[in-house]
C-alpha positions in Angstrom: 0.2 -0.4 0.2 1.5 3.8 -0.3 1.8 5.2 2.5 2.7 8.5 3.1 5.3 8.2 5.9 7.6 6.1 2.5 10.6 7.6 0.7 8.8 8.4 -3.0 10.2 6.4 -5.6 9.6 9.1 -8.1 10.9 11.8 -6.2 14.1 10.5 -5.5 16.7 13.1 -5.7 19.1 12.9 -9.4 22.7 14.3 -9.0 23.2 17.7 -8.6 19.6 18.2 -8.3 18.0 20.7 -5.6 14.7 21.3 -4.5 12.5 23.4 -6.1 13.2 26.3 -6.0 10.4 30.2 -5.9 11.1 32.6 -8.4 9.9 35.8 -6.6 11.3 38.5 -9.0 8.2 40.1 -8.9 6.9 42.3 -11.9 3.1 43.0 -11.0 2.6 46.0 -8.2 1.4 49.6 -9.5 3.7 50.0 -12.3 1.8 46.6 -14.4 -1.6 46.7 -12.4 -2.7 44.0 -15.3 -1.2 40.0 -15.8 -2.7 37.9 -18.1 -1.4 34.8 -19.2 -3.1 31.1 -20.4 -4.3 28.0 -19.4 -5.0 24.4 -20.7 -4.1 20.8 -20.2 -4.8 17.5 -21.6 -3.3 17.3 -25.1 -2.7 14.3 -24.9 -0.4 14.1 -28.4 -3.3 16.2 -29.8 -1.0 18.1 -31.3 -2.8 20.0 -33.8 -5.1 21.4 -32.0 -1.9 21.9 -29.9 -0.8 24.0 -32.3 -4.3 25.5 -33.5 -4.9 26.5 -29.2 -0.8 28.0 -29.4 -1.8 30.0 -32.6 -5.7 31.2 -31.3 -4.4 32.7 -27.2 -1.3 34.4 -29.2 -4.0 36.3 -30.6 -6.4 37.2 -28.6 -3.3 37.3 -25.8 0.0 38.3 -28.1 1.6 39.9 -24.8 0.9 37.3 -22.6 2.3 36.3 -19.4 3.1 32.8 -19.0 1.2 29.6 -20.0 0.4 27.5 -18.1 0.1 23.1 -18.6 -1.8 21.2 -16.6 -0.8 17.3 -17.5 -1.0 15.0 -19.3 1.2 16.4 -21.7 1.9 13.1 -24.0 -0.4 10.1 -24.9 1.6 7.5 -22.9 4.9 9.7 -22.2 7.4 8.3 -24.3 10.5 10.4 -25.0 9.7 10.5 -28.8 6.2 11.6 -27.6 7.9 14.2 -25.3 10.1 15.6 -28.6 7.1 16.0 -31.4 5.4 17.9 -28.6 8.3 20.4 -28.1 8.9 20.4 -31.8 5.0 21.3 -32.4 5.5 24.1 -29.7 8.5 25.7 -31.0 6.8 26.0 -34.5 4.4 27.6 -32.8 3.9 31.3 -31.5 3.8 31.1 -27.2 5.0 33.0 -23.8 9.0 32.2 -22.5 7.2 31.7 -19.5 6.0 28.1 -19.4 4.6 25.5 -16.2 4.3 22.0 -17.3 3.0 19.6 -14.2 2.4 16.2 -14.7 -0.3 13.7 -15.6 -1.5 10.5 -15.2 -0.9 10.3 -18.6 2.3 10.8 -19.0 2.8 6.9 -16.9 1.5 4.9 -19.9 5.0 3.5 -21.5 4.4 0.5 -19.0 1.1 -0.8 -20.4 3.1 -1.2 -23.4 5.6 -3.9 -24.8 6.6 -1.2 -27.4 5.0 1.4 -29.2 3.1 -0.5 -31.4 1.9 -3.2 -29.5 -0.6 -2.7 -26.1 0.1 -5.2 -23.8 -1.6 -4.4 -20.2 -1.6 -8.2 -18.7 2.0 -7.9 -19.0 2.8 -4.5 -17.3 5.2 -2.8 -16.7 7.0 -4.2 -19.8 11.0 -3.9 -18.0 9.8 0.0 -17.5 10.9 1.0 -14.5 8.8 4.0 -11.9 12.1 6.0 -12.1 12.9 6.5 -15.7 9.0 7.8 -16.5 9.9 10.7 -13.7 13.5 11.0 -15.1 11.1 12.3 -18.6 9.5 13.9 -17.4 11.9 15.6 -15.6 14.2 16.1 -19.1 11.5 17.7 -21.3 10.3 19.8 -18.3 14.2 21.1 -17.6 13.4 20.3 -14.1 14.4 17.9 -11.4 11.0 17.3 -9.1 7.4 17.6 -9.9 6.0 19.7 -7.9 7.8 23.8 -9.0 7.1 27.4 -9.1 7.2 29.3 -11.5 6.5 33.8 -11.8 3.4 34.6 -14.7 4.3 38.7 -14.2 4.8 38.3 -10.5 1.9 36.6 -10.4 3.3 32.8 -8.4 2.2 29.4 -10.3 3.1 26.7 -8.3 2.6 23.2 -10.2 1.8 20.2 -8.0 1.9 16.5 -8.8 2.7 13.0 -7.9 5.1 11.7 -7.2 4.8 7.8 -7.2 2.9 6.2 -10.0 0.4 4.4 -7.6 0.4 0.7 -9.8 4.1 0.3 -8.5 3.6 0.1 -5.2 0.0 -1.4 -5.1 -1.4 -3.5 -7.6 -4.7 -2.0 -7.2 -4.0 0.5 -7.6 -3.3 2.7 -11.0 -3.6 7.0 -11.5 -4.0 7.8 -7.4 -1.4 10.9 -6.9 0.5 10.3 -4.0 2.3 13.5 -2.6 5.6 13.3 -0.4 6.4 15.6 2.7 8.8 17.3 1.7 5.8 18.3 -1.1 3.0 18.8 1.1 6.0 21.3 3.0 6.5 22.9 0.1 3.0 23.9 -0.3 2.8 25.3 3.3 5.9 27.1 3.2 4.8 28.9 -0.1 1.1 29.5 0.1 1.9 31.4 3.7 4.5 33.6 2.0 2.6 35.2 -0.6 -0.5 35.1 2.0 1.6 37.8 4.3 2.3 38.7 1.1 -1.2 39.6 -0.4 -0.8 38.2 -2.9 -3.5 35.1 -5.2 -1.1 32.2 -6.4 -2.4 29.9 -9.0 -2.1 26.8 -8.6 -1.4 24.0 -11.4 -2.6 20.1 -10.9 -3.5 17.5 -13.2 -6.1 15.9 -11.3 -9.0 17.3 -10.1 -10.0 17.3 -6.0 -13.1 15.1 -4.6 -15.9 17.6 -4.6 -14.8 20.5 -6.9 -15.8 21.8 -10.3 -17.5 19.9 -13.3 -17.2 15.5 -12.9 -15.8 15.6 -9.8 -19.4 14.5 -8.3 -19.2 11.9 -10.0 -17.1 8.9 -8.5 -15.0 8.4 -12.0 -12.9 11.2 -10.4 -13.8 11.0 -6.2 -11.0 8.8 -5.7 -8.2 10.8 -7.7 -5.7 11.3 -4.8 -4.3 9.7 -2.0 -5.2 12.2 0.4 -7.3 14.6 -0.5 -8.2 16.1 3.4 -4.7 16.7 3.9 -4.3 18.6 0.6 -8.0 20.3 1.1 -7.0 21.7 4.3 -3.7 23.4 3.3 -5.8 25.4 -0.1 -8.0 25.8 2.6 -6.9 28.3 4.5 -6.6 30.5 2.4 -9.0 32.5 0.6 -6.3 34.0 -2.2 -5.6 30.4 -3.6 -6.8 29.1 -7.7 -6.6 25.3 -8.2 -6.7 25.1 -11.8 -7.2 20.8 -12.8 -7.7 18.8 -15.6 -8.0 14.8 -16.5 -12.0 14.9 -16.4 -12.0 16.8 -19.9 -15.2 18.4 -19.1 -16.6 21.0 -20.9 -16.4 24.7 -19.7 -20.2 25.0 -20.5 -21.0 24.1 -18.4 -22.1 26.0 -14.5 -19.9 24.9 -12.2 -16.8 25.2 -14.5 -15.8 27.2 -11.2 -17.1 27.1 -8.3 -16.2 28.6 -4.1 -14.7 25.0 -2.1 -14.9 25.1 1.2 -12.6 23.1 3.4 -14.0 22.7 7.0 -11.2 23.1 10.3 -9.1 25.6 8.4 -11.1 28.9 9.7 -12.0 30.1 5.5 -15.5 30.1 5.6 -15.5 31.7 2.1 -13.5 28.8 0.7 -10.5 29.1 -2.2 -11.1 29.1 -6.1 -11.3 26.0 -8.5 -11.3 26.3 -12.0 -11.8 23.2 -13.9 -9.0 24.2 -17.2 -11.1 21.5 -19.6 -9.1 20.1 -22.6 -7.4 19.6 -25.3 -8.1 17.1 -26.4 -11.5 15.3 -26.8 -14.8 17.0 -24.8 -16.6 14.9 -22.3 -19.6 15.9 -20.5 -22.1 14.2 -17.9 -24.3 11.0 -19.2 -26.9 11.8 -16.3 -26.5 7.7 -15.2 -23.4 8.9 -12.8 -20.8 8.0 -16.2 -20.0 10.3 -18.2 -19.7 10.4 -22.6 -18.0 12.5 -24.7 -18.6 15.2 -27.0 -17.4 14.6 -30.1 -16.3 16.7 -32.6 -13.3 19.4 -32.8 -13.4 20.0 -29.0 -10.2 22.8 -28.5 -10.8 24.2 -24.8 -8.2 26.4 -21.8 -8.9 29.6 -20.2 -7.6 33.4 -19.8 -6.6 34.0 -16.9 -6.2 38.2 -15.8 -5.2 39.3 -12.2 -5.5 42.8 -11.2 -5.3 44.8 -8.1 -8.6 44.0 -6.5 -10.1 40.8 -8.8 -9.3 37.8 -10.9 -11.4 36.7 -14.4 -11.2 34.1 -16.1 -12.6 33.6 -19.0 -13.5 30.5 -20.8 -12.4 29.5 -25.1 -12.6 27.7 -27.7 -10.0 27.7 -29.7 -11.7 25.7 -32.4 -14.2 28.7 -32.9 -12.4 31.8 -31.8 -15.1 32.6 -29.5 -15.0 33.4 -25.5 -17.8 31.2 -24.0 -18.1 32.5 -20.6 -16.1 35.0 -17.4 -16.5 35.2 -14.1 -14.8 37.9 -12.1 -13.6 36.7 -8.5 -12.5 39.0 -5.9 -9.5 39.5 -4.2 -9.4 39.5 -0.8 -6.2 40.7 0.8 -4.9 42.2 -2.6 -2.4 45.1 -2.5 -4.8 47.3 -4.2 -7.4 46.9 -1.4 -7.0 47.6 2.4 -5.3 45.3 4.5 
């Protein structure tokens, strides 16, 4: 069984590795009062739609301060798939600052005997857990799944699993396990930015239960092995914005953005949770406790605009090149308002 007390195999230090380092050089402030950036997720090999998304985002937000991609970067996690993703990325306009989060599809190489032969009955087909993390690290240019970067002075934290659960418990598959080190890091960074009266953007591939679209469904209620611990940390801060992918559920649904209140945290207003939809294939509720594919040319994502007193989140359809909706979330403790 995966336990919180064990060492994280996927998080083992590499030679010369340092702890995930924060970047605190801020630009956002009175001299630059609005910062705009974009968030997408779940590319999963749909490189044509990925290119279309990048082109459309550049058209609507040419000065973007950054791009967050909330996991499932590749279909299976092969090095050549990361290479194809990088090649497409480099062919299209994109911001200099990019925050890559890890998803479950980055761990699917073990299901295949070779790239053309699915062989789940002989999982893991000689693939080691460590090799999967190393492939992500090489691509993302860092040595931990968790990481902090800055989009125009707005802090962006990436979270992710540090184990692929099936290597540790044959009854599990994609469930997220986070080390004590990652939890401590998250607590420290949220406290740091709260004291500086800054909102914090958090990217994680898997959604937390009972938050945005799809997460009341049994399919997505058990994605985390330590959900209460993560919720208890995030739930203390009113100006935290959590962006999660994985479900591919449509941004046209009414619960695409919610406030999640966590009992016992002392924060009765909760924190904001946002569905990132997907670049590859959209899904929605089937009305029977499951889900159904939307088909067609589904390709959706987000634009986020951070101002002194609020954050505007806008849902974008990259296929039709139209805005679907937007919501304005007031900031509770921004430098633009009395403390």
